[in-house]
Structures are given as C-alpha cells and as structure tokens.
C-alpha positions as CSV (number, residue, x, y, z in Angstrom):
1,M,0.0,0.0,0.0
2,A,1.5,3.3,-1.1
3,S,1.5,6.3,1.2
4,D,0.2,9.7,0.4
5,R,3.8,11.0,0.2
6,D,4.7,8.4,-2.4
7,N,1.6,9.2,-4.4
8,A,2.5,12.9,-4.3
9,K,6.1,12.3,-5.5
10,K,4.8,10.1,-8.3
11,A,2.4,12.8,-9.3
12,I,5.2,15.4,-9.4
13,K,7.4,13.1,-11.5
14,D,4.8,12.1,-14.0
15,S,4.9,14.6,-16.9
16,D,1.8,13.2,-18.5
17,S,-1.2,15.2,-17.3
18,D,-4.8,14.5,-17.8
19,E,-5.6,18.2,-17.7
20,P,-4.8,19.8,-21.1
21,E,-6.4,23.1,-19.9
22,F,-3.9,23.3,-17.0
23,L,-1.0,22.8,-19.4
24,A,-2.4,25.4,-21.8
25,A,-2.8,27.8,-18.8
26,L,0.8,27.2,-17.8
27,S,2.0,27.8,-21.4
28,D,0.0,31.0,-21.7
29,G,1.3,32.2,-18.4
30,K,4.9,31.6,-19.4
31,A,4.3,33.3,-22.8
32,L,2.8,36.3,-20.9
33,Q,5.8,36.6,-18.6
34,H,8.1,36.4,-21.6
35,S,6.2,39.2,-23.4
36,I,6.2,41.4,-20.3
37,A,10.0,40.9,-19.9
38,I,10.5,41.8,-23.6
39,E,8.5,44.9,-23.2
40,N,10.3,45.9,-20.0
41,N,13.7,45.5,-21.7
42,R,12.5,47.5,-24.8
43,H,11.3,50.3,-22.5
44,K,14.6,50.4,-20.6
45,E,16.5,50.5,-23.9
46,A,14.3,53.3,-25.2
47,M,14.7,55.3,-22.0
48,R,18.5,54.8,-22.0
49,A,18.7,55.9,-25.6
50,R,16.7,59.0,-24.8
51,D,18.9,59.8,-21.7
52,L,22.1,59.5,-23.7
53,G,21.2,61.9,-26.4
54,M,23.1,62.5,-29.6
55,M,26.5,62.8,-28.0
56,G,25.9,59.8,-25.8
57,R,25.2,57.7,-28.9
58,I,28.6,58.7,-30.3
59,F,30.7,58.5,-27.1
60,G,28.8,56.1,-25.0
61,S,27.6,56.5,-21.4
62,E,28.8,59.1,-18.9
63,A,31.4,56.6,-17.6
64,Y,33.1,56.2,-21.0
65,A,32.6,59.6,-22.7
66,P,35.4,61.5,-21.0
67,I,37.9,58.7,-21.9
68,W,36.8,58.8,-25.6
69,I,37.0,62.5,-25.7
70,A,40.5,62.5,-24.1
71,G,41.6,59.9,-26.6
72,I,40.4,62.0,-29.5
73,V,42.2,65.0,-28.0
74,A,45.5,63.0,-27.6
75,L,45.2,61.9,-31.2
76,A,44.6,65.5,-32.3
77,G,47.7,66.6,-30.4
78,V,49.9,64.0,-32.1
79,L,48.5,64.9,-35.5
80,M,49.1,68.6,-34.8
81,A,52.7,67.8,-33.8
82,I,53.2,65.8,-37.0
83,F,51.8,68.7,-39.0
84,C,54.1,71.2,-37.2
85,I,57.2,68.9,-37.8
86,F,56.3,68.8,-41.5
87,Q,55.8,72.6,-41.7
88,G,59.1,73.2,-39.8
89,S,61.0,71.0,-42.1
90,R,59.7,72.9,-45.2
91,S,60.7,76.3,-43.7
92,M,63.9,77.9,-44.7
93,E,64.0,80.7,-42.1
94,P,65.7,80.1,-38.8
95,N,63.0,82.0,-36.8
96,S,60.3,80.0,-38.4
97,A,62.0,76.7,-37.4
98,E,62.1,77.9,-33.8
99,F,58.4,78.8,-34.0
100,W,57.4,75.3,-35.3
101,S,59.6,73.5,-32.8
102,K,57.8,75.3,-30.0
103,Q,54.4,74.3,-31.6
104,V,55.6,70.7,-31.6
105,E,56.4,70.9,-27.9
106,R,53.0,72.4,-27.2
107,S,51.2,69.7,-29.2
108,F,53.0,66.9,-27.4
109,A,52.2,68.5,-24.1
110,F,48.6,68.7,-25.1
111,S,48.6,65.0,-26.0
112,A,50.4,64.1,-22.8
113,S,47.9,65.9,-20.7
114,A,45.1,64.0,-22.4
115,L,46.9,60.7,-21.8
116,T,47.5,61.7,-18.2
117,F,43.8,62.2,-17.8
118,I,43.1,58.7,-19.3
119,F,45.6,56.8,-17.2
120,G,44.8,58.8,-14.1
121,R,41.1,58.1,-14.5
122,S,41.7,54.3,-15.1
123,S,43.9,54.1,-12.0
124,R,41.1,55.5,-9.7
125,K,38.7,52.6,-10.6
C-alpha cells in the first residue's frame, strides 16, 4: 500500500497530465511573462537611448565619454605635432623653425595631458 507521500512524489514526476487546460494555462502564463520581460527591456532601452542623447550615442555612457574625448584630444595633439614637424622641415627661415619647434612641444604637451587624464582616471577605478 503506497503512502500519500509516495503518491505525491509520483504525481510530481509524471509529466503526463490528464488536464490539457492546465498545461495550456501554464503555457499561456509563461508566454505572458516572456512578453512582459521583452516589453520591459524594450522600455529600458528606449529610456537609455533618450537619456544618452546624440553625444551619448557617439561617445557612450557618462562613464566612457570622458575617456573617448580625451583619446580624441590625444590623437589630435599627435596629429598637430606631425603637421608642425612637416611645416618646420619645409621652412627655410631660422626664426620659423624655432616657432614650429615650440608648436611641436606644445602639441606633445597637449597630448600628454590628455593621456594623463586617461591613465589617471583608469587608476582610480
């Protein structure tokens, strides 16, 4: 003679159910929960896109935007230094060469300050 506990365990383990309406209700419930989760995620994504704005779409969230901007500034400083070296090498006047060499120094200092910001910010985290 089987006890009530054994009957309950057997009922749990049996996947065959005589109640198709119950299985349909479970399936509908899972589908509803899934659709609610999809809608919540879509809503969160739309709100985030709205909060970021145009610049946020380009540079990312507020945690990464300063790093991207500093990287662009560092790259611009290196490109300015290369331009100044090129212009200084083409110049034939001694005063002009001194001017361009000072501009190269300033461009590298500009890039170095941007890199200092990037590395200083990453060391704080």
